[in-house]
LUMDOTOR-869924 format. One line per 3 residues: number of its first residue (from 1); for each residue x, y, z of N, C-alpha, C. Coordinates in Angstrom, 2 decimals. Layout:
BEGIN
NUM	X Y Z X Y Z X Y Z  ...
//
This chain:
BEGIN
1	3.43 -4.17 -28.90 2.33 -5.08 -28.62 2.68 -6.44 -29.20  2.53 -7.48 -28.39 2.91 -8.83 -28.84 1.84 -9.42 -29.75  2.21 -10.47 -30.46 1.26 -11.18 -31.32 0.12 -11.76 -30.50
4	0.43 -12.26 -29.30 -0.61 -12.82 -28.45 -1.59 -11.74 -28.01  -1.09 -10.56 -27.69 -1.97 -9.45 -27.32 -2.88 -9.10 -28.49  -2.31 -9.04 -29.69 -3.13 -8.79 -30.87 -4.18 -9.87 -31.05
7	-3.78 -11.12 -30.81 -4.70 -12.23 -30.94 -5.85 -12.12 -29.94  -5.55 -11.68 -28.73 -6.59 -11.51 -27.71 -7.57 -10.42 -28.15  -7.07 -9.33 -28.66 -7.93 -8.25 -29.13 -8.83 -8.75 -30.27
10	-8.24 -9.48 -31.20 -9.02 -10.04 -32.31 -10.06 -11.02 -31.77  -9.65 -11.88 -30.85 -10.58 -12.85 -30.26 -11.75 -12.14 -29.59  -11.47 -11.08 -28.83 -12.54 -10.36 -28.15 -13.49 -9.73 -29.17
13	-12.94 -9.17 -30.24 -13.78 -8.60 -31.28 -14.70 -9.67 -31.87  -14.11 -10.81 -32.23 -14.90 -11.89 -32.81 -15.96 -12.39 -31.83  -15.56 -12.54 -30.59 -16.47 -13.05 -29.58 -17.70 -12.17 -29.45
16	-17.51 -10.88 -29.39 -18.64 -9.98 -29.15 -19.38 -9.60 -30.43  -18.73 -9.67 -31.59 -19.37 -9.23 -32.82 -19.77 -10.38 -33.74  -19.06 -11.47 -33.67 -19.36 -12.60 -34.54 -19.68 -13.88 -33.76
19	-19.63 -13.80 -32.44 -19.98 -14.91 -31.56 -19.08 -16.13 -31.73  -17.79 -15.93 -31.92 -16.83 -17.02 -31.99 -16.64 -17.59 -30.58  -16.94 -18.86 -30.35 -16.96 -19.38 -28.98 -15.69 -20.05 -28.49
22	-14.55 -19.82 -29.12 -13.37 -20.63 -28.80 -12.11 -19.78 -28.79  -11.21 -20.11 -27.85 -9.89 -19.48 -27.80 -8.88 -20.60 -27.63  -7.81 -20.59 -28.42 -6.94 -21.76 -28.40 -5.45 -21.49 -28.48
25	-4.99 -20.28 -28.41 -3.55 -20.04 -28.57 -2.97 -19.50 -27.27  -2.00 -20.21 -26.70 -1.43 -19.83 -25.42 0.08 -19.98 -25.42  0.72 -19.16 -24.61 2.12 -19.34 -24.25 2.20 -19.01 -22.77
28	2.83 -19.87 -22.01 2.88 -19.69 -20.55 3.47 -18.35 -20.15  4.46 -17.86 -20.89 5.10 -16.61 -20.50 4.29 -15.37 -20.92  3.22 -15.54 -21.67 2.38 -14.42 -22.10 0.98 -14.54 -21.51
31	0.30 -15.64 -21.75 -1.04 -15.86 -21.23 -1.21 -17.34 -20.88  -0.92 -17.71 -19.63 -1.12 -19.11 -19.24 -2.60 -19.49 -19.35  -2.85 -20.72 -19.71 -4.22 -21.18 -19.91 -5.05 -21.04 -18.63
34	-4.42 -21.23 -17.47 -5.16 -21.11 -16.21 -5.72 -19.69 -16.05  -4.91 -18.70 -16.40 -5.34 -17.30 -16.31 -6.45 -17.01 -17.32  -6.27 -17.50 -18.53 -7.27 -17.31 -19.57 -8.60 -17.95 -19.17
37	-8.55 -19.14 -18.61 -9.77 -19.82 -18.18 -10.52 -19.01 -17.13  -9.80 -18.53 -16.14 -10.44 -17.75 -15.08 -11.07 -16.47 -15.62  -10.43 -15.90 -16.62 -10.87 -14.62 -17.15 -12.01 -14.74 -18.16
40	-12.00 -15.77 -19.01 -12.90 -15.81 -20.16 -13.85 -17.00 -20.24  -13.71 -18.00 -19.40 -14.50 -19.22 -19.60 -15.99 -19.04 -19.36  -16.39 -17.94 -18.77 -17.83 -17.70 -18.62 -18.45 -17.27 -19.94
43	-17.59 -16.93 -20.94 -18.10 -16.46 -22.22 -17.69 -17.33 -23.40  -16.56 -18.03 -23.29 -16.06 -18.82 -24.41 -15.51 -20.15 -23.90  -15.31 -21.08 -24.81 -14.66 -22.35 -24.50 -13.16 -22.19 -24.69
46	-12.41 -22.71 -23.75 -10.95 -22.64 -23.80 -10.45 -24.00 -24.30  -9.64 -23.98 -25.33 -9.14 -25.19 -25.95 -7.62 -25.24 -25.83  -7.10 -26.36 -25.35 -5.65 -26.55 -25.30 -5.01 -25.91 -24.09
49	-3.89 -25.26 -24.30 -3.26 -24.51 -23.24 -1.98 -25.08 -22.68  -1.68 -26.32 -22.97 -0.41 -26.85 -22.48 0.68 -26.43 -23.46  1.49 -25.48 -23.03 2.53 -24.87 -23.85 3.52 -25.93 -24.34
52	3.88 -25.87 -25.63 4.84 -26.83 -26.18 6.17 -26.77 -25.44  6.61 -25.59 -25.08 7.86 -25.48 -24.33 7.75 -26.20 -22.99  6.60 -26.07 -22.33 6.36 -26.79 -21.08 6.46 -28.30 -21.30
55	5.85 -28.77 -22.38 5.89 -30.21 -22.68 7.31 -30.69 -22.97  8.06 -29.90 -23.70 9.41 -30.30 -24.10 10.37 -30.29 -22.91  10.23 -29.31 -22.02 11.23 -29.12 -20.97 10.90 -29.81 -19.65
58	9.73 -30.41 -19.52 9.36 -31.06 -18.26 9.20 -32.56 -18.42  9.37 -33.25 -17.31 9.20 -34.70 -17.38 7.72 -35.07 -17.28  7.43 -36.31 -17.57 6.05 -36.80 -17.66 5.27 -36.58 -16.37
61	5.89 -36.77 -15.23 5.20 -36.60 -13.94 4.68 -35.17 -13.79  5.49 -34.20 -14.13 5.09 -32.79 -14.02 4.00 -32.47 -15.04  4.12 -33.00 -16.24 3.10 -32.79 -17.27 1.76 -33.35 -16.81
64	1.76 -34.56 -16.30 0.51 -35.17 -15.83 -0.08 -34.40 -14.65  0.76 -33.89 -13.77 0.28 -33.12 -12.63 -0.44 -31.85 -13.10  0.17 -31.14 -14.03 -0.47 -29.92 -14.53 -1.77 -30.23 -15.27
67	-1.77 -31.28 -16.06 -2.99 -31.68 -16.76 -4.10 -32.00 -15.76  -3.80 -32.75 -14.73 -4.80 -33.07 -13.70 -5.31 -31.81 -13.01  -4.38 -30.90 -12.70 -4.79 -29.65 -12.05 -5.74 -28.84 -12.93
70	-5.44 -28.79 -14.21 -6.33 -28.09 -15.14 -7.70 -28.76 -15.21  -7.70 -30.06 -15.29 -8.97 -30.79 -15.35 -9.78 -30.62 -14.07  -9.11 -30.63 -12.93 -9.78 -30.38 -11.65 -10.36 -28.97 -11.60
73	-9.56 -28.01 -12.02 -9.96 -26.61 -11.98 -11.18 -26.36 -12.87  -11.32 -27.10 -13.96 -12.35 -26.82 -14.95 -13.54 -27.78 -14.90  -13.51 -28.79 -14.05 -14.53 -29.83 -14.13 -15.93 -29.36 -13.74
76	-16.05 -28.43 -12.82 -17.38 -27.98 -12.39 -18.06 -27.12 -13.45  -17.33 -26.16 -13.97 -17.90 -25.19 -14.90 -17.83 -25.66 -16.36  -16.87 -26.52 -16.68 -16.72 -26.96 -18.06 -16.08 -25.90 -18.93
79	-16.44 -25.89 -20.20 -15.93 -24.91 -21.16 -14.42 -25.03 -21.35  -13.89 -26.25 -21.23 -12.46 -26.46 -21.42 -12.20 -27.81 -22.07  -11.26 -27.83 -23.02 -10.80 -29.07 -23.64 -9.28 -29.10 -23.56
82	-8.74 -30.08 -22.88 -7.29 -30.19 -22.68 -6.58 -30.51 -23.98  -5.48 -29.85 -24.21 -4.64 -30.11 -25.37 -3.43 -29.20 -25.32  -2.68 -29.18 -26.40 -1.51 -28.31 -26.45 -1.93 -26.89 -26.78
85	-1.02 -25.96 -26.56 -1.28 -24.57 -26.86 -1.03 -24.23 -28.32  -0.64 -25.21 -29.11 -0.32 -24.98 -30.50 -0.29 -26.34 -31.21  0.13 -26.35 -32.45 0.27 -27.62 -33.17 1.38 -28.45 -32.54
88	1.27 -29.76 -32.67 2.32 -30.63 -32.15 3.57 -30.52 -33.02  4.71 -30.44 -32.37 5.98 -30.34 -33.08 6.56 -31.73 -33.31  7.24 -31.91 -34.41 7.82 -33.22 -34.73 8.85 -33.65 -33.69
91	9.46 -32.69 -33.00 10.51 -33.00 -32.03 9.98 -33.22 -30.61  8.67 -33.13 -30.44 8.06 -33.41 -29.14 8.00 -34.92 -28.94  8.62 -35.44 -27.89 8.59 -36.89 -27.68 7.16 -37.42 -27.54
94	6.88 -38.49 -28.25 5.53 -39.08 -28.28 5.07 -39.48 -26.88  6.01 -39.84 -26.01 5.67 -40.26 -24.64 4.95 -39.13 -23.89  5.30 -37.91 -24.20 4.70 -36.77 -23.51 3.27 -36.54 -24.00
97	3.03 -36.78 -25.27 1.67 -36.69 -25.81 0.81 -37.80 -25.22  1.35 -38.98 -25.18 0.63 -40.13 -24.59 0.33 -39.86 -23.13  1.24 -39.24 -22.41 1.02 -38.91 -20.99 -0.19 -37.99 -20.83
100	-0.33 -37.02 -21.71 -1.49 -36.13 -21.66 -2.78 -36.91 -21.91  -2.77 -37.76 -22.92 -3.96 -38.55 -23.26 -4.33 -39.48 -22.11  -3.35 -40.15 -21.53 -3.60 -41.04 -20.40 -4.18 -40.29 -19.20
103	-3.69 -39.09 -18.96 -4.19 -38.29 -17.84 -5.66 -37.97 -18.03  -6.05 -37.59 -19.23 -7.46 -37.30 -19.52 -8.30 -38.56 -19.35  -7.83 -39.67 -19.89 -8.55 -40.93 -19.80 -8.75 -41.35 -18.35
106	-7.69 -41.28 -17.55 -7.78 -41.63 -16.13 -8.70 -40.67 -15.38  -8.64 -39.41 -15.71 -9.48 -38.41 -15.05 -10.95 -38.69 -15.35  -11.26 -38.98 -16.62 -12.64 -39.28 -17.00 -13.15 -40.53 -16.31
109	-12.29 -41.50 -16.14 -12.67 -42.76 -15.49 -12.92 -42.58 -14.01  -12.15 -41.72 -13.35 -12.23 -41.57 -11.91 -13.11 -40.41 -11.43  -13.58 -39.59 -12.36 -14.38 -38.42 -11.94 -15.85 -38.72 -11.94
//
């Protein structure tokens, strides 16, 4: 059983027994944020979800496209806050973080 699977079990326990309203740890190869949102956003708020590996290995255009797609997918129902799937790494280029922030800003302005 993976650490993420254990985390999901713990999250579900907390959600139903202690009313914890947030889930924030994702890895694309285990639980992509899009899948988590579809499955759980009717009960909890989904925070983050942009995998650090995705940010590191993709160019800004692809990062912005995925961010926009997530914002589009979640805009009607809400319960989502765009961000990374984990803490920011020192080796993550700042331009990629700025690209995420700009995408949210532009989306808020045009929606």
